C-alpha positions in Angstrom: -104.4 59.3 -32.7 -105.8 56.6 -35.3 -108.1 58.9 -37.4 -105.7 61.7 -37.2 -102.2 59.2 -38.4 -102.2 61.0 -42.1 -101.6 64.5 -40.0 -99.0 63.5 -37.3 -95.4 62.6 -37.3 -94.8 61.1 -33.7 -96.0 62.8 -30.2 -93.7 63.9 -27.5 -94.0 65.3 -23.6 -93.5 69.0 -22.6 -93.1 71.1 -20.4 -92.2 70.7 -16.5 -91.8 67.4 -15.6 -91.6 68.0 -11.8 -93.4 65.4 -10.0 -95.1 64.1 -13.4 -91.7 62.2 -14.9 -91.8 61.0 -18.4 -92.0 57.2 -17.1 -95.8 58.2 -16.1 -96.9 58.5 -19.8 -95.1 55.6 -21.1 -98.3 53.6 -21.8 -98.8 56.2 -24.0 -95.8 55.9 -25.6 -96.1 52.4 -25.7 -99.7 52.8 -27.3 -98.4 55.3 -29.8 -95.2 53.2 -30.7 -97.3 50.2 -31.5 -99.5 52.5 -34.2 -96.0 53.6 -35.8 -95.4 57.5 -34.6 -92.1 59.0 -33.4 -91.3 59.7 -29.9 -89.7 62.3 -28.0 -89.7 63.2 -24.6 -89.3 66.7 -22.5 -86.1 66.0 -20.0 -86.0 69.6 -18.3 -82.6 70.7 -16.7 -81.8 71.8 -13.1 -84.5 69.3 -11.9 -84.0 67.3 -8.9 -84.7 63.9 -11.0 -83.5 65.2 -14.3 -80.9 62.3 -14.6 -83.0 59.8 -13.4 -85.7 60.8 -16.4 -83.1 61.1 -19.0 -82.4 57.7 -18.6 -85.7 56.5 -18.6 -86.0 58.1 -21.8 -83.0 57.0 -23.5 -83.7 53.4 -21.9 -87.3 53.2 -22.9 -87.8 55.8 -25.9 -84.6 55.2 -27.5 -85.7 58.2 -30.4 -85.2 61.5 -29.4 -85.1 63.9 -26.0 -86.1 67.4 -25.9 -83.5 69.3 -24.2 -81.7 66.5 -21.1 -78.6 68.9 -21.1 -77.5 67.6 -17.6 -77.1 64.4 -19.2 -73.2 66.1 -20.1 -72.2 65.4 -16.3 -72.5 61.8 -16.4 -70.2 59.9 -18.8 -72.1 56.8 -18.2 -75.2 58.6 -19.6 -73.7 60.6 -22.5 -72.4 56.7 -23.4 -75.7 55.2 -23.1 -76.9 58.2 -25.4 -74.2 57.4 -27.8 -74.7 53.5 -27.5 -79.2 54.2 -28.3 -78.0 56.4 -31.1 -80.6 59.0 -28.9 -80.4 62.7 -30.6 -81.2 65.6 -28.4 -82.2 68.7 -29.3 -81.4 71.6 -27.2 -81.6 75.3 -26.6 -79.4 77.3 -24.9 -81.2 80.4 -24.1 -83.5 78.1 -22.2 -80.7 76.9 -19.9 -78.9 80.3 -19.2 -81.2 81.0 -16.7 -80.6 77.2 -14.5 -77.2 76.7 -14.8 -73.6 78.7 -15.6 -72.8 79.2 -19.1 -69.9 77.2 -18.5 -72.3 74.0 -17.6 -74.0 75.1 -20.7 -71.7 75.6 -23.6 -69.4 72.7 -22.1 -71.8 70.3 -21.3 -72.9 70.4 -25.2 -69.8 70.4 -26.1 -69.3 67.2 -24.1 -72.1 65.6 -25.8 -71.4 66.9 -29.2 -67.4 65.4 -29.2 -69.1 62.4 -27.5 -70.8 62.1 -30.9 -74.4 62.1 -29.3 -76.5 63.8 -32.0 -77.2 67.1 -30.8 -79.0 70.1 -32.3 -79.8 73.4 -32.0 -83.7 74.3 -31.2 -85.9 77.1 -30.4 -88.2 76.4 -27.2 -91.6 78.5 -26.6 -89.8 81.5 -28.7 -93.0 83.4 -28.0 -93.0 82.8 -24.0 -89.1 82.9 -23.4 -87.4 86.4 -24.7 -84.6 85.3 -27.3 -85.6 81.9 -27.7 -86.2 82.2 -31.5 -83.6 79.4 -33.4 -81.5 82.3 -34.7 -81.0 83.9 -31.2 -79.8 80.2 -30.1 -77.6 80.0 -33.2 -76.4 83.5 -32.3 -75.7 82.6 -28.8 -73.3 79.6 -29.7 -71.6 81.2 -31.8 -71.0 84.5 -29.6 -71.1 83.1 -26.4 -70.3 79.4 -27.1 -67.4 80.1 -29.5 -69.0 77.4 -31.9 -67.5 77.2 -35.2 -68.7 77.6 -38.8 -68.2 74.0 -39.0 -69.3 72.8 -36.1 -72.5 74.6 -36.5 -73.0 72.6 -40.1 -72.4 69.6 -37.9 -75.0 70.6 -35.5 -77.5 71.2 -39.0 -76.7 68.1 -40.2 -78.0 66.3 -37.0 -81.2 68.1 -37.0 -81.6 66.7 -40.3 -80.9 63.4 -39.3 -83.0 63.1 -36.7 -85.7 65.1 -37.4 -89.3 63.3 -38.6 -89.7 64.5 -42.2 -90.1 62.5 -44.9 -86.6 61.2 -47.1 -87.3 63.1 -49.6 -87.9 66.3 -47.6 -84.3 65.3 -45.5 -82.6 65.0 -48.8 -83.9 68.2 -49.9 -82.9 70.0 -46.7 -79.2 68.1 -46.9 -79.1 69.7 -50.8 -80.4 73.1 -49.0 -77.9 73.2 -46.6 -74.5 71.7 -48.7 -75.6 74.7 -51.1 -75.1 77.0 -48.6 -71.9 75.6 -47.2 -70.1 75.2 -50.4 -71.8 79.1 -51.5 -71.1 80.4 -47.7 -68.4 79.0 -45.6 -65.9 76.9 -48.4 -66.9 73.9 -45.9 -67.2 70.4 -46.8 
């Protein structure tokens, strides 16, 4: 990893972790952390050990989780995520094939209202139809009932948990504030 340090911000574990739990890769994550890389880990939905995987990732990595929606079913896990200040990238289109919409949007709302830094992303958009960012955001509005103000919070959370440099984050924040002021009239 060292020869590519100037090209990489962090490392993550993706794909289906059934029979390959994130903890299997913790030695690699330790090396990456020691080199100063950001860390994230995929915690899929509706897997037999999902809640255990999320708990291990939050406890050990403590930075960001990609997916992890099932945490919304566990008040203790929500408290741990919030306590560790872990952000979560969620992709509702990826979940509606595994859970009822009530669970998908209900758990997203529970996480959001608990103060967990959730945001919406895309998940393999060329592989899974309708899984581009704009499609996920539309789904949140149309099927999840999220307000414009809540969508702005999701985007502010995205800015906060992304791995961009501070200058890029500041620019994105200015652009988002300008968009909100011009189009939504929300603070």
